[in-house]
C-alpha positions, 0 to 999 in steps of 0.5 A: 395861398393867393393868386395874381396874374402879373409877372411883376407881382410874381417876381416880388413874391419869389424874392420875399418867399425865397427863404431856404429854411422853409424846406430844410429837406428835399422830402416832406409830408406836406403838413403846412400849406404854402402861404406865398402869392403865385400867379394863375399861370404858375399855378396851372403850370406846376399842377400840370407838371406834377400830374404828368409825374404822377401819371408816370408813377402810376404807369411804372408802378404797374409795368415794373418792379418798384425796386428794379433798376429800370423803374428807378432810371425811368422815374429819375429821368421824369423827376429831372425833366420836370424839375422835382427833387429826386435825390439828396439835392444840394442846398441850392435846390430851393426852386425845385423844393418850392415847386414840389411843395406848391404843386402837391397842394394844388393837386390835393385841391383838385383830387379831394373831390371824390373817393376815387380821385382821393384814392388815386392821388394817395396811391401815387403820392405814396409811391413817389415818396417811397422812391424818393425816400429810398434814393437819399443817403442814410444820413439824410434819411435819419435827418428826414425822420427827425424832421417829421418826428419819427425819431425811433430809438436806435438799438445799441450794439450790445443789445443787437449782438445779444439778440443777433440770432433772434433778429436773424431768424425773424428778419427775412433777407438778412444774413447773420453778418448783415444783421450785425452790420444793419442798424435796427430801431425799436418801433412801437407795434402800432407803427409797425403793424404791417411788418408785424402782420407779414412776420418780417420783424422781431417782437419783444416787450411791445416793440418791433425791432425794425432794420433800417432797410424796412423803415420806409414801411413805417414812413409810408404808413405814417404818411398815408394816415396824415395825407388821408386825413388831410384829403378828407379835411380839404374835401370839407372845405370845397364849398369855399373853394368852389365859390372862387370863379378863378380856381374852380374851372382850373381844379375841375380841369385838372381832376379830369385833365388830359395832358397830351395832344388833342387829336384834332380833325385837321391832322387826319382829315380824309385818311379813311373811307366809310367802308374801312370802319367795320374792319378798323373797329376790330383791328384798331379801335379801343374797347370803348369805341369798339363797343359803341360801334357794335351797339350802333350796328346792332341797334341802328341807334345810339343815345346822346352820350354814345353819339358824342363820344363816338362821333368825336372819336370818328372825327378825330381819326379822319371822318370829314363832315360829309362822311360823318353825315352819310355814316350816321344817316345810313345807320339811323334810317336802318332803324326807326329814324326816317331821313326827314327826321334825321335831317331835322333832329340829328344833322344839325348836331353833327355839323355843330360838332364840326364847328359849322353851327352855333359858336362854330367851335371845333370840338376835339375828341374825348380823352380817356380821363374825361370818359372815365370821370364824367357822364357815367352810362345808365341803362340803355347807354353804351358810352363810357369806359368798359374797364371803369363802368362795366360789371367785371363778369360782363367785361370778362365775357366780352374779352372772351368773345374777342379771343383774349387768352385767359391769362390776359383776361386775368391781368386786365381784371386785376388792373381793373380791380386796382382801378388802373383803367387806362393801364387795363386798356393798355394791356388790352392793346398789347394782347390784341396786337401781340406786343410785350411792352408798348413803351408809352402810356395810353391816355386817349382813344385816338392815340390808341387808334394812331398807335395801332395803325402805326404798328399794323402798318410797320411804322408807316402812316395810315393811308386813305384807300381808293374810293369806290368811284376809282378817283385817285386819292389826295396826297397823304399828309404825314401824321404828327408824332403823338407824344403823351408827355407834350404840354396841354394846349389852352384850347383843351380847357376851352373845348371842355367848357364849350362841350357843355353847350354841345350836349344840348344838341345831342339830347334827343334819343 
C-alpha cells in the first residue's frame, strides 16, 4: 500500500483500482493486503471509522446477547452509518468492500504492536465476522465458504435419514423434524474441535456431522488461526514500518486513540468551586480520579504521573488556572513542600499545562485509552486505570470499601478478567448511580464526570455554586452535548505529541 497527499492522485488510484473482481463477496478473511495508492487523509479516515465500529462491537458484545435482536439492530445501524458491508449487499457495493478491506489492514498495523492490542483486535474482528456471516443468506454463506476454501462435503439426504436419530440426540436445539430439514456437513475433527468438546455434534469415522447453523464456529476458528498468525507476522515487520515518519505517528495514535470530544477547559471554565471537589470526588469522579484525589488528600503529594493525569482532569471539569494553583499549593504545603519550593518547582508546570508557558499549548485531559495504554504506574504512583493496573484482590477491596454490592463486584472483576477495562468502569458508573443501562459508551474520565452530573441534576447542566465571598456568580453556559461517536479533532493528535514536552516539567517529585 502506498500513500499520497494529493486528491488528484487519489482519484486516479480509485479509477485504476475499481475492479469488482477484487471483492467477490461482502465477507472475507483479509488474506491479501491492499496494493493500491491511498491518501494519508483517507488512511486516517478509514482507520478511525473502523475503530469506532470495533468499539461498538466490544460494548455491545458485553451489554447484549450476541444473537439477540437488540444486538443485531444496533450493530447493523453502526455498519450502515459507517458504510461497511453488513448484509448480502448488491454487486455495486465496491466502495464499502474496499473500505472494509483497507481499514482492516490499517488497524492490523496499529494493533499488532503488543500482546494486549493483538488480543483485543482479534476478539472484536471475530465478533464482527460472526455477526456478518450470520446475516447473509444460505446461498451466499455457501459461496463464501467456497471462496475461503472451506468447502465441506454435504451429507446426502439418504445418509442423513439413515443417521437421523443419532443426529437428533447428538445435536442440541434440533428436533427430529428440524434435523431432516437442516443441511449437515462432514467436517474433520481438527476443524470441529470446539463443537466436539462441547458435545454439540455427532462423530463418526473421524468426521463431525455439523449442522449448517453451527458452521459459523468452524469459520471463526479458521479465521482466528489465520488472523493470529497474520498479526504475529505483521509485528515482526514493525521495524520497517516504524522507519516511515509518515505512518508511525498515525499508527501510534490509532492504537491509543480516543474518538470523542476533547473536553477542553473552555467549555466548562469556572463551573465548580474548590470547596466542591471533595464531594464531587465521591459522587461524580471515575475510580481513577477518585483514587488520585484520595491519595493527594492522604499524602499531600502526587508524583508527576498522577499530577499530569489528575491536573488535566480537573482542568477539564472547570478549574481555572488560578483555582488550580490555589488547589495544588494548599495541598502540597500541608506536606513536605513549602510555599517557596512550590512556586519555584511546581507552579510553572501548572501554568504550562494551561498554555501559559513554553509552547503555550492548551493541553487536553487524558482519555481512557491513553490512561490504559501508556505510562503504567510503578511503586508509589497512583495514576493509571485501577481496572487495568490494580491487582484484582486490591481492586476488590477498594470496591468493597466504596459499598459496591458483591454481585456488582463480581461483574466488574469478570469484565476486568476479560480485559474490558472501560466496560468495567461503565459498570462501576451504573452501580454507583443506580442505573441499569447507560445507553452510551464511556471513553473518557471527563465524560464520566459530565454524565454523572447530568444524571444527578436530573438532566440539568452543572451550575457553579456561590463563592465564599458571596459574590453573584457568572452566567452558566450550556454545556456542549458529549457524543462518544463524534469525529476526532486534529488537535488531539497534536496535543498527544506535545504532551511529551509537558512531561519534562512534571518530573520533580
